[in-house]
Structures are given as C-alpha cells and as structure tokens.
GUMI-199642 format. One record per residue (C-alpha): residue number from 1; residue in three letters; x, y, z. Coordinates in nm, 4 decimals. Layout:
# GUMI-199642
NUM,ALA,X,Y,Z
...
This chain:
# GUMI-199642
1,UNK,6.4624,9.5931,7.1883
2,UNK,6.1838,9.3775,7.3230
3,UNK,6.2137,9.2232,7.6708
4,UNK,6.2400,8.8637,7.5424
5,UNK,6.5402,8.9767,7.3371
6,UNK,6.6905,9.1618,7.6324
7,UNK,6.6991,8.8412,7.8369
8,UNK,6.9500,8.7108,7.5837
9,UNK,7.1619,9.0268,7.5953
10,UNK,7.4480,8.9929,7.8452
11,UNK,7.4353,9.3651,7.9239
12,UNK,7.0753,9.3438,8.0433
13,UNK,7.1282,9.0112,8.2187
14,UNK,7.4160,9.1520,8.4260
15,UNK,7.2493,9.4885,8.4931
16,UNK,7.1074,9.3876,8.8375
17,UNK,7.4509,9.2607,8.9456
18,UNK,7.6177,9.5748,8.8152
19,UNK,7.3741,9.8010,9.0008
20,UNK,7.4124,9.6020,9.3219
21,UNK,7.7929,9.6139,9.3118
22,UNK,7.7982,9.9837,9.2248
23,UNK,7.5557,10.0895,9.4989
24,UNK,7.7262,9.8653,9.7552
25,UNK,8.0739,10.0020,9.6899
26,UNK,7.9594,10.3653,9.6871
27,UNK,7.7782,10.3043,10.0155
28,UNK,8.0811,10.1259,10.1659
29,UNK,8.3124,10.4119,10.0704
30,UNK,8.0805,10.6773,10.2133
31,UNK,8.0281,10.4711,10.5287
32,UNK,8.4018,10.4693,10.5925
33,UNK,8.4496,10.8393,10.5211
34,UNK,8.1630,10.9440,10.7483
35,UNK,8.2659,10.7152,11.0357
36,UNK,8.4479,10.9299,11.2963
37,UNK,8.6356,10.6244,11.4276
38,UNK,8.7572,10.4952,11.0889
39,UNK,9.0785,10.7013,11.0866
40,UNK,9.1148,10.7321,11.4644
41,UNK,9.4080,10.5029,11.5572
42,UNK,9.2961,10.4967,11.9213
43,UNK,8.9638,10.3340,11.8280
44,UNK,8.9438,9.9512,11.8315
45,UNK,8.7306,9.9694,11.5149
46,UNK,8.9636,10.1957,11.3169
47,UNK,9.1362,10.0863,10.9990
48,UNK,9.4648,10.1018,11.1933
49,UNK,9.3399,9.8524,11.4545
50,UNK,9.1949,9.6217,11.1905
51,UNK,9.5236,9.6237,10.9988
52,UNK,9.7168,9.5322,11.3136
53,UNK,9.4909,9.2314,11.3669
54,UNK,9.5007,9.1258,11.0034
55,UNK,9.8795,9.1442,10.9935
56,UNK,9.8976,8.8560,11.2414
57,UNK,9.6813,8.6094,11.0468
58,UNK,9.6686,8.7189,10.6836
59,UNK,9.8710,8.5366,10.4149
60,UNK,9.9792,8.8833,10.3001
61,UNK,10.0590,8.9936,10.6553
62,UNK,10.3966,9.1264,10.5444
63,UNK,10.2216,9.3718,10.3116
64,UNK,9.9663,9.4703,10.5745
65,UNK,10.2457,9.5258,10.8293
66,UNK,10.4250,9.7561,10.5878
67,UNK,10.1041,9.9527,10.5324
68,UNK,10.0289,9.9959,10.9039
69,UNK,10.2800,10.2830,10.9192
70,UNK,10.0654,10.4745,10.6702
71,UNK,9.7282,10.3413,10.7878
72,UNK,9.5522,10.6762,10.7406
73,UNK,9.6670,10.7011,10.3791
74,UNK,9.5764,10.3344,10.3228
75,UNK,9.2322,10.3818,10.4764
76,UNK,9.1618,10.6851,10.2579
77,UNK,9.2827,10.4985,9.9484
78,UNK,9.0445,10.2117,10.0258
79,UNK,8.7461,10.4417,10.0845
80,UNK,8.8060,10.6575,9.7761
81,UNK,8.8826,10.3457,9.5744
82,UNK,8.5433,10.2029,9.6671
83,UNK,8.3773,10.5307,9.5678
84,UNK,8.5558,10.5371,9.2304
85,UNK,8.4782,10.1725,9.1565
86,UNK,8.1123,10.2070,9.2523
87,UNK,8.0598,10.5265,9.0531
88,UNK,8.2355,10.3828,8.7475
89,UNK,8.0210,10.0705,8.7422
90,UNK,7.6973,10.2596,8.8054
91,UNK,7.7652,10.5093,8.5271
92,UNK,7.9072,10.2516,8.2885
93,UNK,8.2216,10.4631,8.2710
94,UNK,8.5127,10.2328,8.1846
95,UNK,8.3161,9.9502,8.3446
96,UNK,8.5747,9.6753,8.2979
97,UNK,8.8520,9.8894,8.4473
98,UNK,8.6295,9.9782,8.7443
99,UNK,8.5437,9.6098,8.7860
100,UNK,8.9138,9.5220,8.7964
101,UNK,8.9502,9.7741,9.0798
102,UNK,8.6552,9.6192,9.2609
103,UNK,8.8015,9.2721,9.2125
104,UNK,9.1380,9.3767,9.3594
105,UNK,8.9731,9.5467,9.6577
106,UNK,8.7519,9.2448,9.7291
107,UNK,9.0461,9.0073,9.6954
108,UNK,9.2426,9.2196,9.9437
109,UNK,8.9498,9.2144,10.1882
110,UNK,8.9243,8.8362,10.1491
111,UNK,9.2951,8.7851,10.2203
112,UNK,9.2826,9.0061,10.5298
113,UNK,8.9425,9.0447,10.6950
114,UNK,8.7793,8.7199,10.5819
115,UNK,9.0798,8.4880,10.5553
116,UNK,9.0068,8.3063,10.8823
117,UNK,8.6319,8.2763,10.8276
118,UNK,8.5238,7.9134,10.8527
119,UNK,8.3497,7.7873,10.6516
120,UNK,8.4580,8.0237,10.3755
121,UNK,8.1046,8.1045,10.2523
122,UNK,8.0257,8.2838,10.5790
123,UNK,8.2484,8.5648,10.4547
124,UNK,8.1010,8.7927,10.1869
125,UNK,8.4320,8.9041,10.0368
126,UNK,8.4903,8.5822,9.8429
127,UNK,8.1445,8.6241,9.6881
128,UNK,8.2324,8.9772,9.5758
129,UNK,8.5543,8.8470,9.4181
130,UNK,8.3607,8.6183,9.1844
131,UNK,8.0849,8.8747,9.1260
132,UNK,8.3429,9.1270,9.0066
133,UNK,8.5113,8.8602,8.7943
134,UNK,8.1857,8.8212,8.5998
135,UNK,8.1698,9.1945,8.5242
136,UNK,8.5387,9.1991,8.4260
137,UNK,8.4723,8.9243,8.1708
138,UNK,8.1402,9.0475,8.0301
139,UNK,8.1533,9.4240,8.0831
140,UNK,7.8311,9.6261,8.0645
141,UNK,7.7197,9.5390,7.7110
142,UNK,7.6557,9.9081,7.6461
143,UNK,7.3408,9.8991,7.8618
144,UNK,7.2597,10.2193,8.0542
145,UNK,7.6103,10.3608,8.0256
146,UNK,7.7310,10.7169,7.9734
147,UNK,7.9593,10.5940,7.6947
148,UNK,7.6651,10.5096,7.4690
149,UNK,7.5332,10.8689,7.4286
150,UNK,7.8911,10.9996,7.4063
151,UNK,7.9714,10.7573,7.1230
152,UNK,7.6396,10.8388,6.9520
153,UNK,7.7144,11.2112,6.9632
154,UNK,8.0655,11.1608,6.8252
155,UNK,7.9241,10.9585,6.5349
156,UNK,7.6820,11.2412,6.4556
157,UNK,7.9652,11.4965,6.4688
158,UNK,8.1612,11.2887,6.2178
159,UNK,7.8579,11.2379,5.9974
160,UNK,7.8359,10.8639,6.0554
161,UNK,7.4863,10.7293,6.0063
162,UNK,7.3514,10.5017,6.2786
163,UNK,7.2577,10.2301,6.0278
164,UNK,7.5932,10.2332,5.8497
165,UNK,7.9185,10.0661,5.9459
166,UNK,8.1901,10.3335,5.9294
167,UNK,8.5217,10.3033,5.7491
168,UNK,8.7947,10.1588,5.9790
169,UNK,8.9738,10.4929,5.9953
170,UNK,8.6519,10.6717,6.0863
171,UNK,8.5663,10.4035,6.3410
172,UNK,8.9082,10.4502,6.5019
173,UNK,8.8478,10.8253,6.5195
174,UNK,8.5076,10.7644,6.6817
175,UNK,8.6687,10.5501,6.9515
176,UNK,8.9521,10.7996,7.0028
177,UNK,8.7143,11.0904,7.0578
178,UNK,8.4840,10.8771,7.2735
179,UNK,8.7758,10.7727,7.4940
180,UNK,8.8966,11.1321,7.5238
181,UNK,8.5558,11.2720,7.6162
182,UNK,8.4820,10.9884,7.8576
183,UNK,8.8207,11.0502,8.0195
184,UNK,8.7276,11.4135,8.0798
185,UNK,8.3970,11.3010,8.2280
186,UNK,8.5739,11.0463,8.4477
187,UNK,8.8060,11.3208,8.5745
188,UNK,8.5071,11.5408,8.6593
189,UNK,8.3275,11.2557,8.8374
190,UNK,8.6471,11.1749,9.0261
191,UNK,8.6936,11.5373,9.1292
192,UNK,8.3350,11.5576,9.2591
193,UNK,8.3754,11.2288,9.4475
194,UNK,8.7071,11.3443,9.5922
195,UNK,8.5587,11.6756,9.7064
196,UNK,8.2488,11.5154,9.8570
197,UNK,8.4492,11.2382,10.0220
198,UNK,8.7028,11.4836,10.1624
199,UNK,8.4297,11.7014,10.3111
200,UNK,8.2644,11.3930,10.4612
201,UNK,8.5935,11.2753,10.6111
202,UNK,8.6653,11.6242,10.7491
203,UNK,8.3220,11.6435,10.9100
204,UNK,8.3680,11.2982,11.0628
205,UNK,8.7114,11.3951,11.1927
206,UNK,8.5725,11.7076,11.3603
207,UNK,8.2946,11.5081,11.5233
208,UNK,8.5528,11.2638,11.6527
209,UNK,8.7792,11.5365,11.7935
210,UNK,8.4948,11.7142,11.9736
211,UNK,8.3371,11.3980,12.1112
212,UNK,8.4170,11.3025,12.4668
213,UNK,8.6997,11.0540,12.5019
214,UNK,8.5139,10.9006,12.7941
215,UNK,8.2165,10.7635,12.6049
216,UNK,8.3204,10.4062,12.6907
217,UNK,8.4004,10.3413,13.0589
218,UNK,8.7453,10.1948,13.1098
219,UNK,8.8647,10.0161,13.4177
220,UNK,9.1737,10.1925,13.5491
221,UNK,9.4230,10.0068,13.7661
222,UNK,9.3962,10.0942,14.1352
223,UNK,9.6282,10.3697,14.2505
224,UNK,9.7810,10.1511,14.5160
225,UNK,9.7353,9.7787,14.4682
226,UNK,9.7043,9.5603,14.7750
227,UNK,10.0019,9.3566,14.8854
228,UNK,10.0492,9.0342,14.6844
229,UNK,10.0099,8.8343,15.0014
230,UNK,9.7783,9.0295,15.2298
231,UNK,9.5812,9.3481,15.2825
232,UNK,9.4516,9.5328,15.5833
233,UNK,9.1402,9.3178,15.5858
234,UNK,9.3181,8.9880,15.5242
235,UNK,9.4406,8.7956,15.2257
236,UNK,9.3364,8.9086,14.8795
237,UNK,9.2378,8.6757,14.5953
238,UNK,9.5234,8.5191,14.4042
239,UNK,9.5464,8.6976,14.0713
240,UNK,9.6201,9.0287,13.9021
241,UNK,9.4413,9.3508,13.9891
242,UNK,9.2735,9.4971,13.6812
243,UNK,9.0972,9.8004,13.8255
244,UNK,8.8382,9.9513,14.0553
245,UNK,8.4973,9.7841,14.0717
246,UNK,8.3292,10.1234,14.1059
247,UNK,8.4238,10.2068,13.7466
248,UNK,8.1994,9.9340,13.6070
249,UNK,7.8447,10.0722,13.5695
250,UNK,7.5534,9.8627,13.6866
251,UNK,7.4011,9.6957,13.3802
252,UNK,7.6931,9.8167,13.1723
253,UNK,8.0491,9.7293,13.0842
254,UNK,8.3989,9.8709,13.1091
255,UNK,8.6971,9.7847,12.8943
256,UNK,9.0378,9.6749,13.0189
257,UNK,9.3505,9.5098,12.8849
258,UNK,9.3804,9.1430,12.9747
259,UNK,9.7135,9.1257,13.1631
260,UNK,9.7645,8.7648,13.0538
261,UNK,9.7187,8.8161,12.6786
262,UNK,9.7645,9.1905,12.6326
263,UNK,9.4376,9.1997,12.4362
264,UNK,9.1253,9.4102,12.5013
265,UNK,8.8547,9.2644,12.7237
266,UNK,8.5324,9.3716,12.8942
267,UNK,8.4048,9.3386,13.2485
268,UNK,8.0279,9.3655,13.3011
269,UNK,7.8108,9.4098,13.6102
270,UNK,7.4708,9.2551,13.5230
271,UNK,7.3479,9.2793,13.8840
272,UNK,7.4878,9.4806,14.1722
273,UNK,7.8047,9.3218,14.3016
274,UNK,7.8194,9.0544,14.0276
275,UNK,8.1108,9.0890,13.7862
276,UNK,8.1877,8.8891,13.4738
277,UNK,8.4594,8.9392,13.2160
278,UNK,8.5022,8.8350,12.8540
279,UNK,8.7584,8.8699,12.5811
280,UNK,8.6739,9.1512,12.3389
281,UNK,8.8100,8.9562,12.0414
282,UNK,8.5350,8.8239,11.8146
283,UNK,8.5633,8.4500,11.7523
284,UNK,8.4766,8.4987,11.3850
285,UNK,8.7514,8.7097,11.2283
286,UNK,8.9345,8.8587,11.5270
287,UNK,8.7777,9.2046,11.5269
288,UNK,8.7269,9.3906,11.8551
289,UNK,8.3656,9.3852,11.9698
290,UNK,8.1778,9.6770,12.1217
291,UNK,7.9286,9.6800,12.4099
292,UNK,7.5975,9.8304,12.3014
293,UNK,7.2500,9.8074,12.4558
294,UNK,7.3416,9.5155,12.6789
295,UNK,7.5072,9.3118,12.4035
296,UNK,7.8485,9.2699,12.2476
297,UNK,7.8456,9.3653,11.8795
298,UNK,8.1173,9.2922,11.6249
299,UNK,8.1492,9.5944,11.3904
300,UNK,8.3140,9.3900,11.1136
301,UNK,8.0513,9.1259,11.0334
302,UNK,7.7667,9.2079,11.2765
303,UNK,7.7966,8.9051,11.5051
304,UNK,7.6241,8.9654,11.8387
305,UNK,7.6930,8.8104,12.1787
306,UNK,7.4972,8.8007,12.5021
307,UNK,7.6127,9.0775,12.7351
308,UNK,7.5906,8.8536,13.0436
309,UNK,7.7100,8.5129,12.9227
310,UNK,7.9111,8.5995,12.6099
311,UNK,7.7121,8.3393,12.4138
312,UNK,7.6572,8.3873,12.0399
313,UNK,7.3194,8.5451,11.9644
314,UNK,7.3701,8.5788,11.5893
315,UNK,7.6484,8.4684,11.3569
316,UNK,7.8682,8.4294,11.1690
317,UNK,8.0745,8.3965,11.4890
318,UNK,8.1141,8.0208,11.5569
319,UNK,8.1733,8.0351,11.9338
320,UNK,8.1066,8.2396,12.2455
321,UNK,8.3406,8.5112,12.3662
322,UNK,8.6026,8.3470,12.5925
323,UNK,8.5198,8.4070,12.9579
324,UNK,8.7830,8.5543,13.1882
325,UNK,8.7563,8.4661,13.5583
326,UNK,8.7338,8.7762,13.7765
327,UNK,8.6515,8.8421,14.1377
328,UNK,8.6015,9.1514,14.3518
329,UNK,8.7665,9.2120,14.6846
330,UNK,8.7899,9.5354,14.8770
331,UNK,8.6519,9.7335,14.5845
332,UNK,8.9210,9.6006,14.3507
333,UNK,8.8678,9.3623,14.0600
334,UNK,9.1138,9.0771,14.0111
335,UNK,9.1663,8.8455,13.7175
336,UNK,9.2094,8.5070,13.8842
C-alpha cells in the first residue's frame, strides 16, 4: 500500500495514537510497580493515601472508600491493568478489548484524581478517556498487529488463497482458530507481564523495607510542653506547640500534622532562626506535596511551589500552598 493510500486507512491514521497510548500505559504500570512508596500505606504518596483523599471529594467516593480496605490489591490491579492494556494495544492483541480497559481505567482516574481539577482541561485523564474512545470505535485496522500474521498462517493451513474469499464455513473456522491461537498468545504475554511486574514490585518492596524510615525529618512534639499560661522564662506565645525547633534543618523542612486541621504540613527554616509553615495539601487535586531541593513538589501532577513562600512556580496548581502562622519560643515551635 502506498503512503497516499495509507493516509485514508483508519488503521494507519490511528497508529500514532495507538502507540502513544500503549507506551504510556506500559510505562505508567511499570512506574507504579517499581515505586517503593506506591504500596507503602505510611507514605503520603502511596495508593492508600491517594484513595483516602479521593474518597472525600470523588463522585464515586463510596466505591473508593470500600476499596481502601484492600488498597494494596487495588493498587496492584491498577498497575497490572495498565500493563495489560498497554501491551494489548501495542501488539494489536484484542485491541478493542484492551482499549475498553484503558477507557475504564482513565474514566476511574478522572472521577477520582482529576475530578476537582479546574478548568477540566488541566487534567490529562479526561483527554485519555476520549483518546481511548477513538480506539474502541475504530480498532487497529489490522495495522502492525500480531493477529494479522496469525490469521494469515491459519488461512495457509486451511488452504485458503490470499486472493480468494473463503466459503462462510471456512471463514468461520479461520476466525475460530485465530481467536484460539491469539488467546494462547495473550495468556503467554500476560504471564510474562505478571512475572516481570511481580519481580519489579518485590524489588521495590525490599528497597522500601531496607530504606531508613527517617529520610524525611519530622517535627516531634516536645516531651514536656510549657504551661499554657507561662514558662520559666515568662509567658509563651498563644497557640499550640507542634515540636522542637532543633528538628527543622537549616535550609530544609520537617513535616508535622496541623493540629487545627489534622492534615499534613511542613515547617521550613530558610535562614537560621526563621521558621515558616505551609499546608502540605496541593491546591490542584489535594495530593500531599513533598519537599525536594528547596521546593515543594506535587507527585500527582508535578506542580511545584516555592520552598520559602509557598507560591506556585509551575502549574497546574491554581494557588499557593496555604501558609500556617508559626513562631519559636524557648526552642519550641508553636502554631499561632
């Protein structure tokens, strides 16, 4: 087929989209399985933590809440589902069925992770929903698929010439054998993906268990808090003690739980003796940000915030991290 003719063939027209979706979903699945924090419920970026946040705002929060109790199983199902969908679309192995899986996954992500994104086009999940819908409707057109050589071989085995239209009964037998052989191939591909994904998840889990639990400084409450009204050196600031100032590294940050909201927050010390605090909840979709290289980074959609002011450095976050007033007195930090 000449290239001018291929531009009118839906299979060739949709090939770039099909390759993009397949590679993206395989990469997303592997990224989850190799992330040591993905299945760690104590991590603010784990699937468990993200499900807890989504349950509060998602229109299918009731379903998310029910799945939180089996968050590890749900997280593995999502990751392996992405692998299966991506591999199926890349290989052209039951492409429409794989696209339906991709559509359902993307729709779930839209209703949970991206539901509160404003405006809606800042979230990528809605774009994936419609991209998968196109592949569901059009399929792969038989372009660069493993089914094409399988069907060609079956026709040769049955003595069907390539330039002849077979009898309906023979054509049905060709499709039956093609479906059977492609099913065996799909099972083999699935087994390889399951083995590789399981080994990746096991390696990530071992890295997580051997890593130090103290990689991120955390402000611990003082052993003995000063009196609510006075201390040995005089009156203390009005407010709630949140921890020792010495636990906040110079130029770094330490995490604590905001006593007023019960949500994670960070206190930073940009210069010696200067303390500032910010909510750790991203203003985009409610994920918990991390402090890296002097900035706050959202692991969900890559928004970044200034590590000193909390201001947005790059979107899609629409607003700065909310500031929390803090002060230091007698080596103790107080939220005022």
